[in-house]
N, C-alpha and C positions, 0 to 999 in steps of 0.2 A: 503494499500499500503505502505511493508516492504521499509525503508531506504535503498541506497545501500552501501552493505557491511555488513548488521543490521544481527542479528542472523534469520530472514529469506531468506536469500538472498544468498546462497552459490558461485552462480557464481561470487557475487561482492566482497566477502571475497576474492576469488582466482583470481582477477585483483587486488586487493589491494596488495597482498601479491608478485605479478610478480610486480607493479610498486615501492614497496620498496626495492626489490631486483635490479631493473634496476635504480633506484635512486644512491642509493649506490654505484653500479659498474660504473656508469660515474663518481660519484664522485670522486672516488676514482683514475680514468683511467685520472681525467682530473689534479688533484693533481699531480699525476705521471707525468706526461706529462709536466705540468711547473715547477716541482722539475726538470728533466731531461734537459728542455732547460735553465732554469734562474734559477743556482744553488744558491740559497741563496742570492738574487739579495736586491736591497732594500724595495721593498715590499712585500718578500716572507716571511717575519712574520706575515706582513697583511694579505696574500693570508692564509696561515696554520690558522690564528688562526678564519678569515670568515669561511674556510671549516669546521675544529668545530663547528663552532658555526650554521653555515645550518646543519649540520648532528644532531647534540645536538636538533633542534628545531624539522626537522623531528621525530626523534624519541620522544621526550615528545610530540608533538602535534597526531602522530601515537599512542599512547600510552594511551592516553588521551583518543581521539576518541573510540578506542577500548573499553575504560573502561566502560564508558558513552551510551555504542550503547545499553544495554538493562535496562538502569534507568536515570531518569533526574538528572542534576547535584545537590550535596544540598545547595550550595553558590555560590556566583559569577553570572557573567551574562550568558542568556541562553547560551545552548549550541551551534545553529549556531552563535549566536554570537562570540563566542568564536571560533569555527571556520575558520571565516571571520577574527578575528584578527590576528589567526597564520596562516593562506594563506598569509597575507598583510606582516607579519614578513618575512615569509619565500622566498617571493618575491622579497622586499627588501633587503634582505643580500645576494640573488643571483645577483640582480641588479648592486648592487658594485661589488660583486667578479667577476662579467664580466666585468664591468671597468679595475678592475685593471690586470685581468686576463683573455683574451676571450677564451683559452682553456675550460673553464665552461660551455659554450653557451651550448652545449648539453644535459647539466643535464635540459633545458627547458623539454623536450619531457613526462618525468613523470608529470611536473608541467602543462603541458597541460590537462591531468588527473585528476588532482589535482583541477582545477580550472573550468574544465565541472562540476565535481562532486558536489562541493561546491558551487555554484553561480547558478544565474538564469542566462539562456539561454542567453540573449543579454550581460549579464555584463561577463560570460565567453567567448563569442568570442571575445568581447572587448582585454580581459586578452590574449587571444590564441595571436590576432593583435601583441599586445606590445611586448609578449613574443618573437613572431616570426620576428619583427622590429629587436629587440635585437641580436637575435643568427647570423641575416644578418649583424647586425653592425658588432657582435664580428668575424664572417667570412672573411669578409672584410679587418678589421685590421690587421686578421692570415695571409691574402694571400700577405699583404705589397705593393712591387711595381710589383708582378707579372704580371699585365696586367689584361685586364678584363677579368674574368672569368663568363660564362652566368649560373653555376651551382653556384654561390653564388645567384642569382636572383631569382632561379627554385627553388632548393633543400627544403632551410629551408619553406617556403610558401607551397610545394607539402606536404612534411612531416606533418606539420600543421594541412591541408586541409584535408588531409587522415586519421587523428588523430579524429580530430573532428567530420569525418563524420561518420566514424564508432563508434566512442564514440553515439553519438545522435542518430542512426540507432539504436543499439543495445537496449537503452534506450526507444525509443518510442515502438519497437518492443515486450519488457519486459513490457509496459505498456500496450500495446495491448493483449498481454496472459493474463496479470491480469482481464482486465475488462472483456475477454471470460472466463475466469475462474469464475467470480464473476457470471457471465450472464448465465454460466451452473447450477452454483450452485442453482441458483435461479429459473430455469429452472426446476430443479430435484426437488428441493421442493415443485412448484406449481405442476408438474405432480402428484408427491407423494399424494397431500391432495388431487388434483381433482378423482385421483384414489380409493382413501378413501369413498370421497363424493359419488362416480358412486357406489363405493360396499356396501358402507350403503343404496341408494337408493334401489338398488337391490334385499339385503334382506329383506326390508321392503315388496319389493311388492312381494316377492316369501312367505313372513311369511301372507300378507294380503290374498292371494291367497289359501293359505292352510287354513287356519282358515274359511275362507268361503266357502273352499269345506268339510269342517270336520267338527269343532267344532260348527261353527253357523248352517249349515245346519242340524246336530243333536241335539242341543239346542231346535230348530224349531220345528222339529218333537217331541221330547219328549215333548214342551209344546202343541202340537194339542194332542198327545196321552192323556197328563194328563186333559187335558179339555173335551175328549171323554169320559174318565173314570169316570169324577164329572157328567157328564150327563146323563149316563146310570147308575150310582150306584145303585141307589135302583130298577129303572125297569129293569135291567141285568145285577147283581153282577157279574155272569161270565164273560160276555166280559168285564166291566168294569178291574175285577184281571186280564184279557188278556191285557189291555190296558196298564197299569201299569208293568208288567212286561214286557211287549216290551219296555215300556219307561227304567224301569231299565237298562234293557239291551245295549239301546241305551247312556246310562250315563256310564256304565260300559267302551263301545267301545270309547267313547269321554274324559273317562280320560285316556286310554290306549294312545288318540294320544296328549292328553293333557304333557303328560309325555313324547312321543316322541320328542315333540316341545322343552321341558326344555333340552331332551339330546340335540338336536342338535342345540340349543342355547348355548354349551362350546365354547370357544376359538376358532378360527378356526384355529390357530396355534397350538393347542393341537390335535384340529380333524385330522392333519396329520399325527398323530402317530409317531412324533419325541420323543416325550417326554417333560417333563420340560426342562431342559436343552435348547434342541435344540427350546422348545417356545419362551424362553425367549431371546435365541440370534434371535431369528428372528424377534422378539420386538424391542430388540437393534438396531441392522441391520438398520432398517427402520426409527429412530429415531435418525440414525450416533451418538450411545452411546457405550460403552464398557460394555463387560460381562464378571466379573470374576467370577470362582465357586473355593467354599474351604469346605474340607471336604471330607468324604466319602459319598455317596448317601446311603439311606438305601434299604433293597431288594423291598419295595413298598413303594411309597408316596400315599394318597387317590386322589383318582380325583378333587373331591372337594378344597383338598388344592392346589394342581397343577391350577384348572381354578381362583382361586383366586387370586394366587401369579400372575398368567400372568395377570389376568384383573388388578392388583394394580399396576405391571410395565406399563400397557399400561395407566392407568388416571395418574399418577405420571409423566412422559413421556411428557405426553400430557400436562400438567400443565407446564412441564420444557419450553416445546416449545411455549405456549402461554402468560406466561406472565414473568418466569424468565431474559429474556434477557440472556442465559447462551454461556457462547463458546465454552464447552462441558459437557457432564452428563455421569455418569456411573453407570452399573447395577452391584452388589455384590452380591451370592448369597450364603449362608454359613448351611452346615448340620452338626448339631452337635448331639447329643447322643439324645435327646427327643423331639427335634423342630428344623424347618425351618426358615432362618432369612434372607429378602430378604433387600436390601439397595438400593435407588437411592440418589444418591448425583448428585449435579450441582454446577457449581463454579458463577451464575449467583446473579440477587440483590437482593436477599433474602429478608425475611420481620420478622415482630415480631410475633411469633407463640401465644403470647397471647392475637391477635384480633381472635384466631380461637377459643374461649373461648364461653361456650354458653353465647348465648345473647348478641357478642361481634359482630355479624357479617363475613360477607363471607370472610372477609381480603383485603388486596389491591390487584386490579387488577382482581380483582372477581368479578365486578361489573354484576348482572342479573344473575348470577351463584351460585358459591356459594355450590355446591353439591358435585362437586370431595372430595373431605376430607373427609366431614361425609361418605360418601358412602366406602370409602375405610373401615373407621373406625369401622363401621355396618359389611362389609362382614367379616373384622377379628376376631371381636367380636363372629360373628355367629359360627367362630371355634373355638372359647375361647382363641386366640390369642393376641395380644396387638401391637398397632399401635404410634409409638411416631415422633416427628418431631423436630426437632432440626434446626434453623437458626435464622439470624439477620442481620438487614438492612446492606448489601455492603458482606456478606460473605457465601451468599451460602445459600444451604439448604441442608439436612441432612434426608430423610423420611426411617425409618426402620419399617417395618412388619414381626414379632416372632409370627410361628403358630405351636401348638404340633404337633406330628405327630399323635396322639390320643386324638381326638378332645371331648371336656366336654360333658357331659350329658345337656339334655335342662333346669334340675332346674340349674346347675352350670351357664351355660349361662345365664341366665335371672339374677342369681344373681353378676356375673362377672361385673367390675366398666366397 
């Protein structure tokens, strides 16, 4: 929940500006009225001095409040306590000023909102009642012996009641809206996770049926044919060779089916045909991350390189979501002359990359898993690339995968560190 007037509350900042202008207009008008009606009377110097003190207090407190809205103070009492001390000083100076010159009574209207924004509800209502009583007393003093005026009893409480009701309603409505937005965000994340699980289960079921109807059935037939060939190998060599040829044909067909499965298991975001950038953009959108692309794309990027980068982005963002407790994450795809570089950065809790060294365990937050980064490293290594991880506790994480556009030979890949 953002503080009223904070960096995430534009309506609060707009209200502060309006109240600031209204306060100084009322203060200036009250001082002008006093000087016009009482040209430098005995208390004139005190009124002018207190008006200057009140204006200075308002400016100093307002400036300090805005300067401290983004970070806590380095020294002195906590910011809420300093705000209370400032409010108490402003009200005290205003009370003395009203006693000396009732013309300043209506400066209380901006102070209503200041008290309501600063104090708890009950304390702010008590302050509003106190300010209203001073306004009524000041207006009665200004009326002098003009007789009973019902407006003096009705107008100040009515203004205070309207101001208080409007402010409290707006605050409660803002709180309900924030709660609703938080609930919608949680619901969206839950639905996205449910859709991912449902998609994974549907894909598993599809693959199980495909494998059963093709590869499993084919392997079973080949086994039966080879067993028949073994039984008839001595008695009927021709029939045995026919069984072997039929089994070989079935194996060839099964190999073709297996290759079709491998091709079908390419990332679905790539299978839609939008290319690497569109696939990464879809992955980033699902995880509420940003994507930035630098450099000039080459004429063609090998399909296995595209698939590897998409899988790495998916795995890295899944780690961010599950372990990093990050406020934001970003993908960066950079086209260089001879390689592609994918960076995944987050502002989460970070960790010690030394815990990822061989034999050091999976690292914090990965109990029972520990396969994400090793799988990414293996995938990059198969393509002759390099995977690096830069992180520190409390400083976020940057994962970088650099893959050459022309993969290394098998021997070179085996020799790669």
